[in-house]
C-alpha positions in Angstrom: -65.4 -282.0 -23.0 -64.4 -278.4 -22.5 -61.2 -277.1 -24.0 -58.4 -276.5 -21.5 -58.0 -272.8 -20.6 -55.2 -271.2 -22.5 -52.0 -270.7 -20.6 -51.6 -267.1 -19.4 -49.2 -265.1 -21.5 -45.9 -264.3 -19.8 -45.2 -260.6 -19.4 -42.8 -259.1 -22.0 -39.2 -258.8 -20.9 -38.0 -255.6 -19.3 -36.2 -253.5 -21.8 -32.9 -252.0 -20.6 -30.7 -249.5 -22.3 -27.1 -249.9 -21.0 -24.6 -247.2 -21.9 -21.1 -248.1 -20.8 -17.8 -247.3 -22.7 -15.7 -250.0 -21.0 -16.1 -253.0 -23.4 -15.4 -255.7 -20.7 -17.9 -254.2 -18.3 -20.5 -253.6 -21.0 -20.3 -257.3 -22.1 -20.3 -258.5 -18.5 -23.3 -256.4 -17.5 -25.2 -257.4 -20.6 -24.7 -261.1 -20.1 -25.5 -260.9 -16.4 -28.7 -258.9 -16.9 -29.9 -261.2 -19.8 -29.5 -264.2 -17.4 -32.0 -262.5 -15.2 -34.4 -262.2 -18.1 -33.8 -258.6 -19.1 -33.6 -257.6 -22.7 -30.5 -255.4 -23.0 -29.6 -252.9 -25.7 -26.0 -251.8 -25.2 -24.2 -248.7 -26.4 -20.5 -247.7 -26.0 -20.9 -243.9 -26.0 -23.4 -241.2 -25.0 -24.4 -240.1 -28.5 -25.0 -243.7 -29.6 -26.9 -244.2 -26.4 -29.1 -241.1 -27.1 -29.7 -242.3 -30.6 -30.7 -245.8 -29.4 -33.0 -244.2 -26.8 -34.7 -242.1 -29.5 -34.9 -244.9 -32.1 -35.9 -247.7 -29.7 -39.4 -249.0 -29.2 -39.5 -247.8 -25.7 -37.2 -248.7 -22.8 -38.3 -249.6 -19.3 -35.0 -248.5 -17.6 -31.7 -246.8 -18.5 -28.3 -247.6 -16.9 -25.8 -244.8 -17.7 -22.2 -244.6 -16.9 -21.1 -241.1 -15.9 -17.8 -241.0 -17.8 -18.7 -241.5 -21.5 -17.1 -240.3 -24.7 -18.9 -237.8 -26.9 -21.8 -237.1 -24.5 -21.2 -238.0 -20.9 -23.8 -239.7 -18.7 -24.9 -236.5 -17.0 -25.6 -234.8 -20.4 -27.3 -237.9 -21.7 -29.6 -238.0 -18.6 -30.5 -234.4 -19.1 -31.4 -235.0 -22.8 -33.5 -238.0 -21.8 -35.3 -236.0 -19.2 -36.4 -233.4 -21.8 -38.9 -235.9 -23.2 -39.1 -238.9 -20.8 -39.7 -239.9 -17.2 -38.1 -243.4 -17.7 -36.2 -244.6 -14.6 -32.5 -243.8 -14.8 -29.8 -245.5 -12.8 -26.3 -243.9 -12.9 -23.0 -245.7 -12.5 -20.0 -243.9 -11.2 -16.5 -244.9 -10.3 -16.4 -242.0 -7.8 -19.1 -242.5 -5.2 -17.9 -239.7 -3.0 -17.4 -237.1 -5.7 -19.4 -234.6 -7.7 -20.5 -237.3 -10.2 -23.2 -238.6 -7.8 -24.6 -235.1 -7.1 -24.5 -234.1 -10.7 -26.2 -237.3 -11.9 -29.0 -236.9 -9.4 -29.4 -233.2 -10.1 -29.7 -234.1 -13.8 -32.7 -236.3 -13.0 -31.3 -239.7 -12.3 -33.3 -241.8 -9.8 -30.5 -243.6 -8.1 -26.8 -244.5 -8.6 -24.4 -247.4 -8.0 -20.6 -247.1 -7.5 -18.4 -249.3 -9.7 -17.2 -251.9 -9.4 -20.7 -253.3 -8.5 -21.8 -256.8 -7.9 -24.5 -258.1 -10.2 -26.9 -258.9 -7.4 -26.6 -255.3 -6.1 -27.2 -253.9 -9.6 -30.2 -256.2 -10.1 -31.6 -255.2 -6.7 -31.4 -251.5 -7.6 -33.0 -252.3 -11.0 -35.9 -254.1 -9.3 -36.4 -251.3 -6.8 -36.6 -248.7 -9.7 -39.0 -250.9 -11.6 -41.3 -251.3 -8.6 -41.3 -247.5 -8.2 -42.2 -247.1 -11.9 -45.1 -249.5 -11.5 -46.1 -248.0 -8.1 -49.8 -247.8 -7.2 -51.5 -247.5 -3.8 -53.0 -251.0 -4.3 -53.3 -253.7 -7.0 -55.4 -252.7 -9.9 -54.7 -249.0 -9.5 -57.2 -248.6 -6.7 -56.3 -246.6 -3.6 -55.6 -248.6 -0.4 -58.4 -249.1 2.1 -59.2 -245.9 3.9 -57.2 -243.8 1.4 -58.9 -241.1 -0.6 -58.7 -241.0 -4.4 -57.8 -237.3 -4.4 -55.6 -235.6 -1.9 -55.5 -231.8 -1.8 -52.9 -229.5 -0.2 -53.8 -226.0 -1.1 -53.3 -225.7 -4.8 -51.6 -229.1 -5.0 -53.8 -232.0 -6.0 -52.7 -235.6 -6.0 -54.9 -238.2 -7.7 -53.7 -241.4 -6.0 -55.8 -243.7 -8.3 -54.8 -242.2 -11.6 -51.3 -241.3 -10.3 -51.6 -237.8 -11.5 -50.4 -234.6 -9.8 -51.5 -231.0 -10.7 -50.7 -227.6 -9.4 -53.4 -225.0 -9.7 -55.1 -227.3 -12.2 -52.0 -227.7 -14.4 -50.5 -231.2 -14.6 -47.1 -231.7 -13.2 -44.8 -234.4 -14.7 -42.9 -236.4 -12.0 -40.5 -239.2 -12.4 -41.6 -242.5 -10.6 -39.2 -241.7 -7.8 -40.4 -238.2 -7.4 -44.0 -239.4 -7.4 -43.5 -242.1 -4.8 -41.6 -239.6 -2.6 -44.5 -237.1 -2.9 -47.0 -239.9 -2.0 -44.9 -240.8 1.0 -45.0 -237.1 2.2 -48.8 -236.9 1.4 -49.5 -240.0 3.5 -48.0 -238.2 6.5 -48.8 -234.5 6.1 -47.3 -232.2 8.6 -45.2 -235.0 10.1 -41.4 -234.9 9.9 -40.0 -237.8 7.9 -36.3 -238.6 8.6 -34.0 -239.3 5.7 -33.4 -242.9 6.6 -37.2 -243.5 6.7 -37.5 -242.1 3.2 -34.5 -244.1 2.0 -36.2 -247.3 3.3 -39.7 -246.6 2.1 -39.0 -244.9 -1.3 -35.5 -246.2 -2.4 -35.7 -249.5 -0.4 -32.2 -248.8 1.1 -31.0 -250.1 4.4 -29.5 -247.9 7.1 -26.3 -247.4 5.0 -28.1 -245.6 2.2 -26.8 -242.3 0.8 -29.0 -239.5 2.0 -28.0 -237.3 -0.9 -30.5 -239.1 -3.1 -33.2 -237.9 -0.7 -31.9 -234.3 -0.6 -31.6 -234.0 -4.3 -35.0 -235.6 -5.0 -36.6 -233.2 -2.6 -34.8 -230.4 -4.4 -36.3 -231.5 -7.7 -39.8 -231.7 -6.2 -39.4 -228.2 -4.9 -38.5 -226.9 -8.3 -41.7 -228.5 -9.7 -44.1 -227.8 -6.9 -42.8 -224.7 -5.2 -40.0 -224.3 -2.7 -42.3 -223.7 0.3 -44.2 -226.9 -0.3 -41.7 -229.2 1.5 -40.2 -227.9 4.6 -36.7 -228.7 5.9 -36.6 -229.5 9.6 -32.9 -229.1 10.3 -31.3 -232.1 12.0 -34.3 -234.3 11.4 -35.7 -234.4 7.9 -38.5 -233.0 5.8 -42.3 -232.6 6.0 -45.1 -231.7 3.6 -46.9 -228.6 4.7 -50.6 -229.2 5.2 
């Protein structure tokens, strides 16, 4: 009698680094995220968070409060971006202030405004993780009818290998930047409105903050050339053919 097939191994838990100086919030977020199956490492200040990031065995996601002692969340995000493309979610108590812009300019992928409900936080985490694991189709294969390699002048996008190069030189993009570029590349020469990009890339509804789009486009331009993505005032953006 044949032996029963071994049970499939469950995927390893998602590793999250949470840096939050408020002890009550830090404990609350940690307990809540662990209930959803995430493995959380928590730090109470920016320097400890940076040390945990460097000494850890690899994190899948970082959640950084903006206002931190020692090294604030903006500075911590910049230090992380020097060596890593790991998804970063910023938390700010001032959603309409400069914190949001500064965090996104530093390389954060998204932000939430405190106080934040756990289900909102988890939804944003899941969206970021989907972007990090993004591929055109399961197994890393391009979708039907989609070419493996897309070329726009000196810009080359390998949609199977998820690699981008400019004049033959590899360009490092965060998962959000890569998915945004792929969204543009799927519609070359077509103007994409901000709310369309919010829905397709960030998975926001109609009430999403368009600043995340504007600043992600800004970062793409710095890496690929300012002329690559054109602003169509009053409408949105388009990738030049």
